[in-house]
FILUMSE-262126 format. One record per residue (C-alpha): x negated, y, z; residue number from 1. Coordinates in nm, 2 decimals. Each point is the difference from the previous one (the first is absolute). Layout:
BEGIN
<site><xx>X</xx><yy>Y</yy><zz>Z</zz><pos>NUM</pos></site>
...
This chain:
BEGIN
<site><xx>-3.43</xx><yy>-2.69</yy><zz>1.31</zz><pos>1</pos></site>
<site><xx>-0.10</xx><yy>-0.09</yy><zz>-0.35</zz><pos>2</pos></site>
<site><xx>0.26</xx><yy>-0.02</yy><zz>-0.28</zz><pos>3</pos></site>
<site><xx>0.12</xx><yy>-0.35</yy><zz>-0.08</zz><pos>4</pos></site>
<site><xx>-0.12</xx><yy>-0.14</yy><zz>-0.33</zz><pos>5</pos></site>
<site><xx>0.28</xx><yy>-0.09</yy><zz>-0.25</zz><pos>6</pos></site>
<site><xx>0.05</xx><yy>-0.37</yy><zz>-0.01</zz><pos>7</pos></site>
<site><xx>0.22</xx><yy>-0.04</yy><zz>-0.31</zz><pos>8</pos></site>
<site><xx>-0.05</xx><yy>0.11</yy><zz>-0.37</zz><pos>9</pos></site>
<site><xx>0.31</xx><yy>0.21</yy><zz>0.02</zz><pos>10</pos></site>
<site><xx>-0.13</xx><yy>0.19</yy><zz>0.31</zz><pos>11</pos></site>
<site><xx>-0.34</xx><yy>0.05</yy><zz>-0.17</zz><pos>12</pos></site>
<site><xx>0.17</xx><yy>0.15</yy><zz>-0.30</zz><pos>13</pos></site>
<site><xx>0.21</xx><yy>0.24</yy><zz>0.21</zz><pos>14</pos></site>
<site><xx>-0.31</xx><yy>0.10</yy><zz>0.20</zz><pos>15</pos></site>
<site><xx>-0.20</xx><yy>0.06</yy><zz>-0.32</zz><pos>16</pos></site>
<site><xx>0.29</xx><yy>0.21</yy><zz>-0.15</zz><pos>17</pos></site>
<site><xx>0.03</xx><yy>0.21</yy><zz>0.32</zz><pos>18</pos></site>
<site><xx>-0.38</xx><yy>0.06</yy><zz>0.00</zz><pos>19</pos></site>
<site><xx>0.01</xx><yy>0.10</yy><zz>-0.37</zz><pos>20</pos></site>
<site><xx>0.29</xx><yy>0.24</yy><zz>0.07</zz><pos>21</pos></site>
<site><xx>-0.20</xx><yy>0.16</yy><zz>0.28</zz><pos>22</pos></site>
<site><xx>-0.30</xx><yy>0.04</yy><zz>-0.22</zz><pos>23</pos></site>
<site><xx>0.21</xx><yy>0.16</yy><zz>-0.27</zz><pos>24</pos></site>
<site><xx>0.15</xx><yy>0.25</yy><zz>0.24</zz><pos>25</pos></site>
<site><xx>-0.34</xx><yy>0.09</yy><zz>0.13</zz><pos>26</pos></site>
<site><xx>-0.13</xx><yy>0.04</yy><zz>-0.36</zz><pos>27</pos></site>
<site><xx>0.29</xx><yy>0.21</yy><zz>-0.11</zz><pos>28</pos></site>
<site><xx>-0.13</xx><yy>0.35</yy><zz>-0.08</zz><pos>29</pos></site>
<site><xx>0.09</xx><yy>0.26</yy><zz>0.27</zz><pos>30</pos></site>
<site><xx>0.10</xx><yy>0.24</yy><zz>-0.28</zz><pos>31</pos></site>
<site><xx>0.29</xx><yy>-0.22</yy><zz>-0.10</zz><pos>32</pos></site>
<site><xx>0.14</xx><yy>-0.01</yy><zz>0.35</zz><pos>33</pos></site>
<site><xx>-0.02</xx><yy>0.38</yy><zz>0.02</zz><pos>34</pos></site>
<site><xx>0.16</xx><yy>0.03</yy><zz>-0.34</zz><pos>35</pos></site>
<site><xx>0.30</xx><yy>-0.20</yy><zz>0.12</zz><pos>36</pos></site>
<site><xx>0.03</xx><yy>0.20</yy><zz>0.32</zz><pos>37</pos></site>
<site><xx>-0.02</xx><yy>0.32</yy><zz>-0.20</zz><pos>38</pos></site>
<site><xx>0.28</xx><yy>-0.12</yy><zz>-0.24</zz><pos>39</pos></site>
<site><xx>0.21</xx><yy>-0.10</yy><zz>0.30</zz><pos>40</pos></site>
<site><xx>-0.05</xx><yy>0.33</yy><zz>0.17</zz><pos>41</pos></site>
<site><xx>0.08</xx><yy>0.19</yy><zz>-0.32</zz><pos>42</pos></site>
<site><xx>0.32</xx><yy>-0.20</yy><zz>-0.04</zz><pos>43</pos></site>
<site><xx>0.11</xx><yy>0.07</yy><zz>0.36</zz><pos>44</pos></site>
<site><xx>-0.06</xx><yy>0.37</yy><zz>-0.05</zz><pos>45</pos></site>
<site><xx>0.19</xx><yy>0.00</yy><zz>-0.33</zz><pos>46</pos></site>
<site><xx>0.30</xx><yy>-0.17</yy><zz>0.17</zz><pos>47</pos></site>
<site><xx>0.00</xx><yy>0.21</yy><zz>0.32</zz><pos>48</pos></site>
<site><xx>-0.08</xx><yy>0.34</yy><zz>-0.15</zz><pos>49</pos></site>
<site><xx>0.36</xx><yy>0.08</yy><zz>-0.11</zz><pos>50</pos></site>
<site><xx>0.13</xx><yy>-0.09</yy><zz>0.34</zz><pos>51</pos></site>
<site><xx>-0.26</xx><yy>0.21</yy><zz>0.17</zz><pos>52</pos></site>
<site><xx>0.07</xx><yy>0.29</yy><zz>-0.23</zz><pos>53</pos></site>
<site><xx>0.37</xx><yy>-0.03</yy><zz>0.08</zz><pos>54</pos></site>
<site><xx>-0.07</xx><yy>0.01</yy><zz>0.37</zz><pos>55</pos></site>
<site><xx>-0.24</xx><yy>0.29</yy><zz>-0.05</zz><pos>56</pos></site>
<site><xx>0.26</xx><yy>0.21</yy><zz>-0.18</zz><pos>57</pos></site>
<site><xx>0.27</xx><yy>-0.08</yy><zz>0.26</zz><pos>58</pos></site>
<site><xx>-0.20</xx><yy>0.18</yy><zz>0.27</zz><pos>59</pos></site>
<site><xx>-0.08</xx><yy>0.30</yy><zz>-0.21</zz><pos>60</pos></site>
<site><xx>0.21</xx><yy>0.31</yy><zz>-0.07</zz><pos>61</pos></site>
<site><xx>0.14</xx><yy>0.06</yy><zz>-0.35</zz><pos>62</pos></site>
<site><xx>-0.24</xx><yy>0.30</yy><zz>-0.03</zz><pos>63</pos></site>
<site><xx>-0.30</xx><yy>-0.22</yy><zz>0.07</zz><pos>64</pos></site>
<site><xx>0.13</xx><yy>-0.28</yy><zz>-0.23</zz><pos>65</pos></site>
<site><xx>0.03</xx><yy>0.24</yy><zz>-0.29</zz><pos>66</pos></site>
<site><xx>-0.31</xx><yy>0.20</yy><zz>0.09</zz><pos>67</pos></site>
<site><xx>-0.27</xx><yy>-0.25</yy><zz>-0.09</zz><pos>68</pos></site>
<site><xx>-0.16</xx><yy>-0.34</yy><zz>0.05</zz><pos>69</pos></site>
<site><xx>-0.06</xx><yy>-0.08</yy><zz>0.37</zz><pos>70</pos></site>
<site><xx>-0.10</xx><yy>-0.35</yy><zz>0.13</zz><pos>71</pos></site>
<site><xx>0.17</xx><yy>0.06</yy><zz>0.34</zz><pos>72</pos></site>
<site><xx>0.25</xx><yy>0.25</yy><zz>0.13</zz><pos>73</pos></site>
<site><xx>-0.17</xx><yy>0.33</yy><zz>0.09</zz><pos>74</pos></site>
<site><xx>0.32</xx><yy>0.11</yy><zz>0.19</zz><pos>75</pos></site>
<site><xx>0.15</xx><yy>-0.31</yy><zz>0.15</zz><pos>76</pos></site>
<site><xx>0.38</xx><yy>0.02</yy><zz>0.02</zz><pos>77</pos></site>
<site><xx>0.29</xx><yy>-0.23</yy><zz>0.08</zz><pos>78</pos></site>
<site><xx>0.27</xx><yy>0.23</yy><zz>-0.13</zz><pos>79</pos></site>
<site><xx>0.08</xx><yy>-0.23</yy><zz>-0.29</zz><pos>80</pos></site>
<site><xx>0.06</xx><yy>-0.30</yy><zz>0.22</zz><pos>81</pos></site>
<site><xx>0.20</xx><yy>0.21</yy><zz>0.24</zz><pos>82</pos></site>
<site><xx>0.22</xx><yy>0.11</yy><zz>-0.29</zz><pos>83</pos></site>
<site><xx>0.07</xx><yy>-0.36</yy><zz>-0.10</zz><pos>84</pos></site>
<site><xx>0.09</xx><yy>-0.11</yy><zz>0.36</zz><pos>85</pos></site>
<site><xx>0.22</xx><yy>0.31</yy><zz>0.08</zz><pos>86</pos></site>
<site><xx>0.20</xx><yy>0.05</yy><zz>-0.33</zz><pos>87</pos></site>
<site><xx>0.28</xx><yy>-0.25</yy><zz>-0.05</zz><pos>88</pos></site>
<site><xx>-0.04</xx><yy>0.01</yy><zz>-0.37</zz><pos>89</pos></site>
<site><xx>-0.35</xx><yy>-0.15</yy><zz>0.03</zz><pos>90</pos></site>
<site><xx>0.02</xx><yy>-0.25</yy><zz>0.29</zz><pos>91</pos></site>
<site><xx>0.34</xx><yy>-0.13</yy><zz>-0.11</zz><pos>92</pos></site>
<site><xx>-0.16</xx><yy>-0.09</yy><zz>-0.33</zz><pos>93</pos></site>
<site><xx>-0.21</xx><yy>-0.26</yy><zz>0.18</zz><pos>94</pos></site>
<site><xx>0.29</xx><yy>-0.12</yy><zz>0.20</zz><pos>95</pos></site>
<site><xx>0.21</xx><yy>-0.05</yy><zz>-0.32</zz><pos>96</pos></site>
<site><xx>-0.29</xx><yy>-0.18</yy><zz>-0.18</zz><pos>97</pos></site>
<site><xx>-0.07</xx><yy>-0.24</yy><zz>0.29</zz><pos>98</pos></site>
<site><xx>0.38</xx><yy>-0.07</yy><zz>0.04</zz><pos>99</pos></site>
<site><xx>0.07</xx><yy>-0.11</yy><zz>-0.36</zz><pos>100</pos></site>
<site><xx>-0.34</xx><yy>-0.18</yy><zz>-0.03</zz><pos>101</pos></site>
<site><xx>0.08</xx><yy>-0.21</yy><zz>0.31</zz><pos>102</pos></site>
<site><xx>0.36</xx><yy>-0.06</yy><zz>-0.13</zz><pos>103</pos></site>
<site><xx>-0.14</xx><yy>-0.11</yy><zz>-0.33</zz><pos>104</pos></site>
<site><xx>-0.25</xx><yy>-0.24</yy><zz>0.16</zz><pos>105</pos></site>
<site><xx>0.26</xx><yy>-0.16</yy><zz>0.22</zz><pos>106</pos></site>
<site><xx>0.25</xx><yy>-0.05</yy><zz>-0.29</zz><pos>107</pos></site>
<site><xx>-0.26</xx><yy>-0.13</yy><zz>-0.24</zz><pos>108</pos></site>
<site><xx>-0.14</xx><yy>-0.26</yy><zz>0.24</zz><pos>109</pos></site>
<site><xx>0.34</xx><yy>-0.12</yy><zz>0.10</zz><pos>110</pos></site>
<site><xx>0.10</xx><yy>-0.05</yy><zz>-0.36</zz><pos>111</pos></site>
<site><xx>-0.34</xx><yy>-0.12</yy><zz>-0.13</zz><pos>112</pos></site>
<site><xx>-0.08</xx><yy>-0.27</yy><zz>0.25</zz><pos>113</pos></site>
<site><xx>0.30</xx><yy>-0.24</yy><zz>-0.09</zz><pos>114</pos></site>
<site><xx>-0.04</xx><yy>0.09</yy><zz>-0.37</zz><pos>115</pos></site>
<site><xx>-0.37</xx><yy>-0.09</yy><zz>0.00</zz><pos>116</pos></site>
<site><xx>0.07</xx><yy>-0.32</yy><zz>0.20</zz><pos>117</pos></site>
<site><xx>0.26</xx><yy>-0.11</yy><zz>-0.27</zz><pos>118</pos></site>
<site><xx>-0.25</xx><yy>0.06</yy><zz>-0.28</zz><pos>119</pos></site>
<site><xx>-0.28</xx><yy>-0.19</yy><zz>0.18</zz><pos>120</pos></site>
<site><xx>0.21</xx><yy>-0.30</yy><zz>0.11</zz><pos>121</pos></site>
<site><xx>0.27</xx><yy>-0.05</yy><zz>-0.26</zz><pos>122</pos></site>
<site><xx>0.02</xx><yy>-0.05</yy><zz>-0.37</zz><pos>123</pos></site>
<site><xx>0.31</xx><yy>0.11</yy><zz>-0.19</zz><pos>124</pos></site>
<site><xx>0.09</xx><yy>0.09</yy><zz>-0.35</zz><pos>125</pos></site>
<site><xx>-0.16</xx><yy>0.33</yy><zz>-0.10</zz><pos>126</pos></site>
<site><xx>-0.21</xx><yy>0.03</yy><zz>0.31</zz><pos>127</pos></site>
<site><xx>-0.32</xx><yy>0.10</yy><zz>-0.18</zz><pos>128</pos></site>
<site><xx>0.20</xx><yy>0.24</yy><zz>-0.22</zz><pos>129</pos></site>
<site><xx>0.17</xx><yy>0.16</yy><zz>0.30</zz><pos>130</pos></site>
<site><xx>-0.34</xx><yy>0.03</yy><zz>0.18</zz><pos>131</pos></site>
<site><xx>-0.15</xx><yy>0.18</yy><zz>-0.31</zz><pos>132</pos></site>
<site><xx>0.31</xx><yy>0.22</yy><zz>-0.03</zz><pos>133</pos></site>
<site><xx>-0.06</xx><yy>0.12</yy><zz>0.36</zz><pos>134</pos></site>
<site><xx>-0.35</xx><yy>0.10</yy><zz>-0.09</zz><pos>135</pos></site>
<site><xx>0.11</xx><yy>0.20</yy><zz>-0.30</zz><pos>136</pos></site>
<site><xx>0.15</xx><yy>0.25</yy><zz>0.24</zz><pos>137</pos></site>
<site><xx>-0.35</xx><yy>0.09</yy><zz>0.10</zz><pos>138</pos></site>
<site><xx>-0.09</xx><yy>0.08</yy><zz>-0.36</zz><pos>139</pos></site>
<site><xx>0.25</xx><yy>0.28</yy><zz>-0.04</zz><pos>140</pos></site>
<site><xx>-0.08</xx><yy>0.35</yy><zz>0.13</zz><pos>141</pos></site>
<site><xx>0.23</xx><yy>0.14</yy><zz>0.28</zz><pos>142</pos></site>
<site><xx>0.12</xx><yy>0.27</yy><zz>-0.24</zz><pos>143</pos></site>
<site><xx>0.19</xx><yy>-0.26</yy><zz>-0.20</zz><pos>144</pos></site>
<site><xx>0.23</xx><yy>-0.06</yy><zz>0.29</zz><pos>145</pos></site>
<site><xx>0.02</xx><yy>0.36</yy><zz>0.12</zz><pos>146</pos></site>
<site><xx>0.31</xx><yy>0.12</yy><zz>-0.17</zz><pos>147</pos></site>
<site><xx>0.22</xx><yy>-0.32</yy><zz>0.07</zz><pos>148</pos></site>
<site><xx>-0.10</xx><yy>0.02</yy><zz>0.37</zz><pos>149</pos></site>
<site><xx>0.07</xx><yy>0.37</yy><zz>0.02</zz><pos>150</pos></site>
<site><xx>0.35</xx><yy>-0.03</yy><zz>-0.15</zz><pos>151</pos></site>
<site><xx>0.09</xx><yy>-0.31</yy><zz>0.20</zz><pos>152</pos></site>
<site><xx>-0.11</xx><yy>0.14</yy><zz>0.33</zz><pos>153</pos></site>
<site><xx>0.16</xx><yy>0.34</yy><zz>-0.06</zz><pos>154</pos></site>
<site><xx>0.33</xx><yy>-0.17</yy><zz>-0.09</zz><pos>155</pos></site>
<site><xx>0.01</xx><yy>-0.23</yy><zz>0.31</zz><pos>156</pos></site>
<site><xx>-0.13</xx><yy>0.26</yy><zz>0.24</zz><pos>157</pos></site>
<site><xx>-0.35</xx><yy>-0.14</yy><zz>0.07</zz><pos>158</pos></site>
<site><xx>-0.19</xx><yy>0.29</yy><zz>-0.15</zz><pos>159</pos></site>
<site><xx>-0.25</xx><yy>0.17</yy><zz>0.24</zz><pos>160</pos></site>
<site><xx>0.00</xx><yy>-0.30</yy><zz>0.24</zz><pos>161</pos></site>
<site><xx>-0.28</xx><yy>-0.22</yy><zz>0.12</zz><pos>162</pos></site>
<site><xx>0.17</xx><yy>-0.32</yy><zz>-0.10</zz><pos>163</pos></site>
<site><xx>0.03</xx><yy>0.13</yy><zz>-0.36</zz><pos>164</pos></site>
<site><xx>-0.38</xx><yy>0.03</yy><zz>-0.04</zz><pos>165</pos></site>
<site><xx>-0.05</xx><yy>-0.33</yy><zz>0.19</zz><pos>166</pos></site>
<site><xx>0.23</xx><yy>-0.19</yy><zz>-0.24</zz><pos>167</pos></site>
<site><xx>-0.15</xx><yy>0.16</yy><zz>-0.30</zz><pos>168</pos></site>
<site><xx>-0.35</xx><yy>-0.11</yy><zz>0.10</zz><pos>169</pos></site>
<site><xx>0.14</xx><yy>-0.35</yy><zz>0.05</zz><pos>170</pos></site>
<site><xx>0.03</xx><yy>-0.03</yy><zz>-0.38</zz><pos>171</pos></site>
<site><xx>-0.38</xx><yy>-0.01</yy><zz>-0.02</zz><pos>172</pos></site>
<site><xx>-0.10</xx><yy>-0.13</yy><zz>0.34</zz><pos>173</pos></site>
<site><xx>0.22</xx><yy>-0.31</yy><zz>0.01</zz><pos>174</pos></site>
<site><xx>-0.15</xx><yy>-0.16</yy><zz>-0.31</zz><pos>175</pos></site>
<site><xx>-0.35</xx><yy>0.08</yy><zz>0.12</zz><pos>176</pos></site>
<site><xx>0.07</xx><yy>-0.15</yy><zz>0.34</zz><pos>177</pos></site>
<site><xx>0.16</xx><yy>-0.31</yy><zz>-0.15</zz><pos>178</pos></site>
<site><xx>-0.31</xx><yy>-0.05</yy><zz>-0.23</zz><pos>179</pos></site>
<site><xx>-0.25</xx><yy>0.03</yy><zz>0.29</zz><pos>180</pos></site>
<site><xx>0.20</xx><yy>-0.21</yy><zz>0.25</zz><pos>181</pos></site>
<site><xx>0.06</xx><yy>-0.27</yy><zz>-0.25</zz><pos>182</pos></site>
<site><xx>-0.37</xx><yy>-0.05</yy><zz>-0.04</zz><pos>183</pos></site>
<site><xx>-0.05</xx><yy>-0.04</yy><zz>0.37</zz><pos>184</pos></site>
<site><xx>0.30</xx><yy>-0.23</yy><zz>0.04</zz><pos>185</pos></site>
<site><xx>-0.11</xx><yy>-0.23</yy><zz>-0.28</zz><pos>186</pos></site>
<site><xx>-0.32</xx><yy>-0.06</yy><zz>0.19</zz><pos>187</pos></site>
<site><xx>0.20</xx><yy>-0.15</yy><zz>0.30</zz><pos>188</pos></site>
<site><xx>0.05</xx><yy>-0.37</yy><zz>-0.05</zz><pos>189</pos></site>
<site><xx>0.36</xx><yy>-0.11</yy><zz>-0.05</zz><pos>190</pos></site>
<site><xx>-0.05</xx><yy>-0.28</yy><zz>0.25</zz><pos>191</pos></site>
<site><xx>0.01</xx><yy>0.26</yy><zz>0.28</zz><pos>192</pos></site>
<site><xx>0.36</xx><yy>0.08</yy><zz>-0.10</zz><pos>193</pos></site>
<site><xx>0.10</xx><yy>-0.37</yy><zz>-0.01</zz><pos>194</pos></site>
<site><xx>-0.16</xx><yy>-0.07</yy><zz>0.33</zz><pos>195</pos></site>
<site><xx>0.18</xx><yy>0.29</yy><zz>0.17</zz><pos>196</pos></site>
<site><xx>0.34</xx><yy>-0.11</yy><zz>-0.13</zz><pos>197</pos></site>
<site><xx>-0.07</xx><yy>-0.36</yy><zz>0.12</zz><pos>198</pos></site>
<site><xx>-0.08</xx><yy>0.14</yy><zz>0.34</zz><pos>199</pos></site>
<site><xx>0.34</xx><yy>0.16</yy><zz>0.01</zz><pos>200</pos></site>
<site><xx>-0.08</xx><yy>0.36</yy><zz>-0.09</zz><pos>201</pos></site>
<site><xx>0.27</xx><yy>0.19</yy><zz>-0.17</zz><pos>202</pos></site>
<site><xx>-0.12</xx><yy>0.21</yy><zz>-0.30</zz><pos>203</pos></site>
<site><xx>0.03</xx><yy>0.34</yy><zz>0.17</zz><pos>204</pos></site>
<site><xx>-0.19</xx><yy>-0.13</yy><zz>0.31</zz><pos>205</pos></site>
<site><xx>-0.26</xx><yy>-0.17</yy><zz>-0.22</zz><pos>206</pos></site>
<site><xx>-0.04</xx><yy>0.31</yy><zz>-0.22</zz><pos>207</pos></site>
<site><xx>-0.04</xx><yy>0.25</yy><zz>0.29</zz><pos>208</pos></site>
<site><xx>-0.20</xx><yy>-0.21</yy><zz>0.25</zz><pos>209</pos></site>
<site><xx>-0.22</xx><yy>-0.21</yy><zz>-0.22</zz><pos>210</pos></site>
<site><xx>-0.01</xx><yy>0.12</yy><zz>-0.36</zz><pos>211</pos></site>
<site><xx>-0.03</xx><yy>0.38</yy><zz>0.05</zz><pos>212</pos></site>
<site><xx>-0.30</xx><yy>-0.02</yy><zz>0.24</zz><pos>213</pos></site>
<site><xx>-0.18</xx><yy>-0.22</yy><zz>-0.25</zz><pos>214</pos></site>
<site><xx>0.02</xx><yy>0.27</yy><zz>-0.27</zz><pos>215</pos></site>
<site><xx>-0.06</xx><yy>0.30</yy><zz>0.24</zz><pos>216</pos></site>
<site><xx>-0.30</xx><yy>0.10</yy><zz>-0.21</zz><pos>217</pos></site>
<site><xx>0.21</xx><yy>0.02</yy><zz>-0.31</zz><pos>218</pos></site>
<site><xx>0.26</xx><yy>0.21</yy><zz>0.18</zz><pos>219</pos></site>
<site><xx>-0.27</xx><yy>0.23</yy><zz>0.12</zz><pos>220</pos></site>
<site><xx>-0.13</xx><yy>0.05</yy><zz>-0.36</zz><pos>221</pos></site>
<site><xx>0.35</xx><yy>0.05</yy><zz>-0.13</zz><pos>222</pos></site>
<site><xx>0.08</xx><yy>0.26</yy><zz>0.26</zz><pos>223</pos></site>
<site><xx>-0.32</xx><yy>0.18</yy><zz>-0.09</zz><pos>224</pos></site>
<site><xx>0.10</xx><yy>0.03</yy><zz>-0.37</zz><pos>225</pos></site>
<site><xx>0.36</xx><yy>0.09</yy><zz>0.08</zz><pos>226</pos></site>
<site><xx>-0.11</xx><yy>0.28</yy><zz>0.23</zz><pos>227</pos></site>
<site><xx>-0.25</xx><yy>0.13</yy><zz>-0.26</zz><pos>228</pos></site>
<site><xx>0.25</xx><yy>0.02</yy><zz>-0.28</zz><pos>229</pos></site>
<site><xx>0.28</xx><yy>0.15</yy><zz>0.19</zz><pos>230</pos></site>
<site><xx>-0.22</xx><yy>0.25</yy><zz>0.19</zz><pos>231</pos></site>
<site><xx>-0.17</xx><yy>0.15</yy><zz>-0.31</zz><pos>232</pos></site>
<site><xx>0.29</xx><yy>-0.02</yy><zz>-0.25</zz><pos>233</pos></site>
<site><xx>0.12</xx><yy>0.35</yy><zz>-0.07</zz><pos>234</pos></site>
<site><xx>0.23</xx><yy>0.01</yy><zz>-0.31</zz><pos>235</pos></site>
<site><xx>0.30</xx><yy>-0.20</yy><zz>0.14</zz><pos>236</pos></site>
<site><xx>-0.04</xx><yy>0.13</yy><zz>0.36</zz><pos>237</pos></site>
<site><xx>0.00</xx><yy>0.36</yy><zz>-0.11</zz><pos>238</pos></site>
<site><xx>0.28</xx><yy>-0.03</yy><zz>-0.25</zz><pos>239</pos></site>
<site><xx>0.24</xx><yy>-0.20</yy><zz>0.21</zz><pos>240</pos></site>
<site><xx>-0.04</xx><yy>0.24</yy><zz>0.30</zz><pos>241</pos></site>
<site><xx>0.06</xx><yy>0.37</yy><zz>0.05</zz><pos>242</pos></site>
<site><xx>-0.03</xx><yy>0.12</yy><zz>0.36</zz><pos>243</pos></site>
<site><xx>0.11</xx><yy>-0.26</yy><zz>0.26</zz><pos>244</pos></site>
<site><xx>-0.23</xx><yy>-0.28</yy><zz>-0.12</zz><pos>245</pos></site>
<site><xx>-0.27</xx><yy>0.19</yy><zz>-0.19</zz><pos>246</pos></site>
<site><xx>-0.34</xx><yy>-0.19</yy><zz>0.03</zz><pos>247</pos></site>
<site><xx>-0.32</xx><yy>0.17</yy><zz>0.09</zz><pos>248</pos></site>
<site><xx>-0.14</xx><yy>-0.05</yy><zz>-0.35</zz><pos>249</pos></site>
<site><xx>0.28</xx><yy>0.21</yy><zz>-0.14</zz><pos>250</pos></site>
<site><xx>-0.05</xx><yy>0.27</yy><zz>0.27</zz><pos>251</pos></site>
<site><xx>-0.37</xx><yy>0.02</yy><zz>-0.09</zz><pos>252</pos></site>
<site><xx>0.09</xx><yy>0.10</yy><zz>-0.35</zz><pos>253</pos></site>
<site><xx>0.19</xx><yy>0.31</yy><zz>0.13</zz><pos>254</pos></site>
<site><xx>-0.29</xx><yy>0.18</yy><zz>0.17</zz><pos>255</pos></site>
<site><xx>-0.01</xx><yy>0.28</yy><zz>-0.26</zz><pos>256</pos></site>
<site><xx>0.14</xx><yy>0.33</yy><zz>0.14</zz><pos>257</pos></site>
<site><xx>-0.02</xx><yy>0.37</yy><zz>-0.08</zz><pos>258</pos></site>
<site><xx>-0.37</xx><yy>0.02</yy><zz>0.11</zz><pos>259</pos></site>
<site><xx>-0.09</xx><yy>-0.31</yy><zz>-0.20</zz><pos>260</pos></site>
<site><xx>-0.07</xx><yy>-0.36</yy><zz>0.10</zz><pos>261</pos></site>
<site><xx>-0.06</xx><yy>-0.07</yy><zz>0.37</zz><pos>262</pos></site>
<site><xx>-0.31</xx><yy>-0.21</yy><zz>-0.06</zz><pos>263</pos></site>
<site><xx>-0.08</xx><yy>-0.05</yy><zz>0.37</zz><pos>264</pos></site>
<site><xx>0.35</xx><yy>-0.13</yy><zz>0.09</zz><pos>265</pos></site>
<site><xx>-0.01</xx><yy>-0.22</yy><zz>-0.31</zz><pos>266</pos></site>
<site><xx>-0.33</xx><yy>-0.15</yy><zz>0.11</zz><pos>267</pos></site>
<site><xx>0.12</xx><yy>-0.06</yy><zz>0.35</zz><pos>268</pos></site>
<site><xx>0.31</xx><yy>-0.17</yy><zz>-0.12</zz><pos>269</pos></site>
<site><xx>-0.21</xx><yy>-0.22</yy><zz>-0.23</zz><pos>270</pos></site>
<site><xx>-0.23</xx><yy>-0.10</yy><zz>0.29</zz><pos>271</pos></site>
<site><xx>0.30</xx><yy>-0.09</yy><zz>0.21</zz><pos>272</pos></site>
<site><xx>0.15</xx><yy>-0.20</yy><zz>-0.29</zz><pos>273</pos></site>
<site><xx>-0.30</xx><yy>-0.23</yy><zz>0.00</zz><pos>274</pos></site>
<site><xx>0.04</xx><yy>-0.09</yy><zz>0.37</zz><pos>275</pos></site>
<site><xx>0.30</xx><yy>-0.24</yy><zz>-0.04</zz><pos>276</pos></site>
<site><xx>-0.19</xx><yy>-0.20</yy><zz>-0.26</zz><pos>277</pos></site>
<site><xx>-0.30</xx><yy>-0.03</yy><zz>0.23</zz><pos>278</pos></site>
<site><xx>0.22</xx><yy>-0.12</yy><zz>0.28</zz><pos>279</pos></site>
<site><xx>0.17</xx><yy>-0.26</yy><zz>-0.22</zz><pos>280</pos></site>
<site><xx>-0.34</xx><yy>-0.13</yy><zz>-0.13</zz><pos>281</pos></site>
<site><xx>-0.13</xx><yy>-0.02</yy><zz>0.36</zz><pos>282</pos></site>
<site><xx>0.28</xx><yy>-0.22</yy><zz>0.12</zz><pos>283</pos></site>
<site><xx>0.01</xx><yy>-0.23</yy><zz>-0.30</zz><pos>284</pos></site>
<site><xx>-0.37</xx><yy>0.00</yy><zz>-0.08</zz><pos>285</pos></site>
<site><xx>-0.06</xx><yy>-0.36</yy><zz>0.10</zz><pos>286</pos></site>
<site><xx>0.30</xx><yy>-0.12</yy><zz>-0.19</zz><pos>287</pos></site>
<site><xx>-0.11</xx><yy>0.20</yy><zz>-0.31</zz><pos>288</pos></site>
<site><xx>-0.35</xx><yy>-0.15</yy><zz>0.01</zz><pos>289</pos></site>
<site><xx>0.14</xx><yy>-0.36</yy><zz>0.03</zz><pos>290</pos></site>
<site><xx>0.28</xx><yy>0.07</yy><zz>-0.25</zz><pos>291</pos></site>
<site><xx>-0.24</xx><yy>0.12</yy><zz>-0.27</zz><pos>292</pos></site>
<site><xx>-0.20</xx><yy>-0.31</yy><zz>0.04</zz><pos>293</pos></site>
<site><xx>0.29</xx><yy>-0.25</yy><zz>0.01</zz><pos>294</pos></site>
<site><xx>0.30</xx><yy>0.15</yy><zz>-0.16</zz><pos>295</pos></site>
<site><xx>0.11</xx><yy>0.09</yy><zz>-0.35</zz><pos>296</pos></site>
<site><xx>-0.16</xx><yy>0.35</yy><zz>0.03</zz><pos>297</pos></site>
């Protein structure tokens, strides 16, 4: 069949523009395309090289690591991973970190959702100042709050507990969560709230069954940032814990012994520390992509 001939001026312009674009693509020098591909490949290698090197070290003995530069393990070993999974001091570090991170995410979301809804739907005296004051908590380094938290938790008996670290991280995560969620909630028309109330929905039922599914992308983005901050934060987590709730990041700083630093075990622990982040990104990847496009972030 022959292609149909455009019948309107608008169709003719579109057809001409498409044909011109095809001619430009064909006329584009091949060297430019190879240059772009080369730059992309160099960038990927630059990003993945540290991760590969970490994995490479985790499968080498300490003697091989200190002996010289090798692109792959000459003597493949799993002793470092076996040490992490068999010694309680190591694997409990991961358990402790995951425990207080999940507790922090749950507490933050429960508090931030109604707070963000209030900022997005109601106007009251000092609302903008209060919103800005919440954000100022993100401007202060964790070291500023270290001594007050330490003394408070030691006095009330919360020192070296998971809830202590989770609550300490809330100081930074709740303002961040409120700020992100408020941007998503402001994008939902207020008429939806009014229509639901007219239909007989109570506020809790409307909020859980209608409103939260509409901002699921925003919740996914928020959980991603909450996890990242709480998982990599070291100062508060290591200072507010001793043995029972010590995080993996703190355990990794104690690898120096009489024979020196255990580089292989440290590399294996670092490789395992990356895995939870990859899992979180995998499950919320669609929400993150949509959230970056639509939300405040």
